[in-house]
C-alpha positions in Angstrom: -0.1 -0.1 -0.1 1.3 3.8 -0.9 0.6 6.3 1.4 -1.5 9.3 0.5 1.1 11.8 1.0 4.8 11.5 0.4 6.5 14.8 0.5 9.5 15.5 -1.6 12.9 17.8 -1.5 14.9 17.2 -4.6 17.9 18.8 -6.2 20.9 18.1 -8.3 22.7 16.1 -5.6 20.3 15.3 -2.6 16.7 13.9 -2.6 14.6 13.8 0.8 11.2 12.3 1.0 8.9 11.9 4.1 5.8 10.0 5.0 3.8 8.0 7.3 2.1 4.6 6.5 -0.5 3.1 8.2 0.3 -0.6 9.3 -2.8 -1.8 11.4 -5.6 -0.7 13.8 -7.6 -2.1 16.2 -10.6 -0.9 18.6 -8.4 1.3 20.5 -5.5 2.7 18.6 -4.4 3.2 15.0 -0.4 2.0 14.1 1.6 4.0 11.6 5.2 4.1 11.0 7.0 7.3 10.3 9.8 7.5 7.2 12.5 10.1 6.2 14.6 8.7 3.4 17.4 10.4 1.8 19.7 9.7 -1.2 23.0 11.6 -2.0 23.7 11.3 -5.9 26.6 13.2 -6.2 29.6 14.4 -3.6 28.3 16.7 -0.8 30.0 20.3 -1.0 31.2 19.2 2.5 31.5 16.2 4.4 30.6 16.8 8.2 27.9 15.3 10.6 24.7 15.5 8.9 21.0 15.2 11.1 17.9 13.8 10.3 14.4 14.3 12.3 10.8 13.5 12.3 8.5 15.4 14.5 4.7 14.7 15.4 2.0 16.6 17.2 1.1 15.7 20.9 -1.8 13.0 19.8 0.8 10.8 18.3 3.2 8.2 20.6 6.4 6.8 19.7 6.6 2.8 20.2 9.6 2.1 22.1 12.3 0.0 20.6 10.7 0.7 17.2 13.5 3.3 16.1 15.5 2.5 13.3 18.1 4.5 11.6 20.6 3.3 8.6 22.8 4.6 5.8 25.0 3.0 3.3 27.3 4.5 0.8 29.5 3.6 -2.2 33.0 3.6 -0.9 35.0 5.6 -3.3 38.4 3.8 -3.4 37.1 0.0 -3.5 33.8 0.3 -5.2 32.2 -1.7 -2.4 28.9 -0.4 -0.2 29.4 0.1 3.3 26.3 -0.1 5.4 26.0 1.5 8.8 23.5 2.0 11.8 22.9 5.7 12.4 23.3 7.6 15.9 19.3 7.7 16.9 17.8 9.0 19.5 14.0 9.0 20.6 12.0 11.9 22.2 8.7 12.2 23.6 7.3 13.7 20.0 9.9 12.8 17.4 13.3 10.6 16.3 16.1 12.2 15.5 19.5 10.7 14.0 23.1 11.8 13.0 25.8 10.4 10.9 29.0 11.1 9.3 28.7 11.9 6.0 31.5 10.4 3.8 33.3 11.6 0.8 31.2 9.5 -1.9 29.2 10.1 -4.9 26.6 7.9 -3.6 24.7 7.4 -0.4 21.3 6.5 1.0 19.4 6.4 4.3 16.7 6.7 6.3 15.2 7.1 9.8 11.6 5.4 10.8 9.7 4.5 13.9 6.5 2.8 14.9 3.7 5.5 16.2 0.2 5.1 17.5 -2.8 7.1 18.3 -5.9 6.8 20.0 -9.0 6.0 17.5 -10.9 8.6 19.1 -9.0 11.2 17.0 -10.6 9.4 13.7 -10.9 12.1 10.8 -8.6 14.6 12.6 -5.5 16.1 10.8 -2.2 14.8 12.3 0.6 17.3 11.8 4.3 16.3 11.1 7.7 17.9 10.5 10.6 16.3 9.0 14.2 17.8 8.4 17.4 17.0 6.9 20.4 19.2 7.9 23.4 19.3 5.9 26.1 20.8 8.0 28.8 23.2 6.4 31.3 23.1 9.3 31.9 20.9 12.2 29.2 21.3 14.9 27.9 19.8 18.0 25.1 22.4 19.3 21.3 21.7 18.6 17.6 23.1 17.8 14.3 22.0 18.7 11.4 21.0 15.9 8.1 21.3 17.5 7.2 20.2 20.8 9.5 16.9 20.0 12.6 19.0 21.2 14.0 16.8 18.4 17.6 17.9 18.3 19.1 19.0 14.8 21.7 22.2 14.2 20.6 25.0 12.2 21.4 28.6 11.1 24.3 29.9 9.2 26.5 26.8 9.9 24.1 24.5 7.6 21.5 24.0 5.0 18.1 22.9 6.3 15.5 21.1 4.3 12.3 21.0 6.0 9.1 18.9 4.7 5.9 19.7 6.8 3.0 17.7 5.9 -0.4 16.6 7.5 -2.4 13.1 7.3 -5.8 12.4 8.4 -6.0 10.3 11.4 -7.7 6.7 10.6 -6.7 6.6 6.8 
C-alpha cells in the first residue's frame, strides 16, 4: 500500500522524502510507521556530521524499541557498499539521527519509527515535520522542531531542508 502523502525535496545532489504509512488498527488505536529517507547522488560540497529528524503532534506516541536508522554508501576507493547504523535518539514527540557524511558520490539512508494514535482522533488532521540538516562546518549544537525537542543543528552553519505534511488520522 502506498501512503496518501509523500513529501519530497529534490535537487541535483540530494533528495529527501518523508511519509507516514498506516500499518494496522484495532478498537483502541491506529498504528503507523513514520519515515524519512534520503539519497545523495553526487558528492556533497562538504562532509561533516549530517542530521535528520521527524516530529509529530502530541496525539501520536512513539513505540519504544521501534526506532531504526541506517545509511549505506559506495566506498570510492574499493567500489564496495558500506552499511552502518545511524546514531539515533527517541524523544517524546519525535525521533532524530546523525551520521558522518562520507566523501562519496552515492549514499542512501533513512530513519523510521512505529507510532500510535488513539481512535478517538479519527478523521482529525495529524501534523508532521521532517528535516534534513547538511552541516557546512563541524557543529555540536542543536535546535528543536515542534514540541518534540528533536535536536537538529540549524542556522548559518548548515543547509536546512524542511518537509511539513499532514495526514488524516484513521486513513
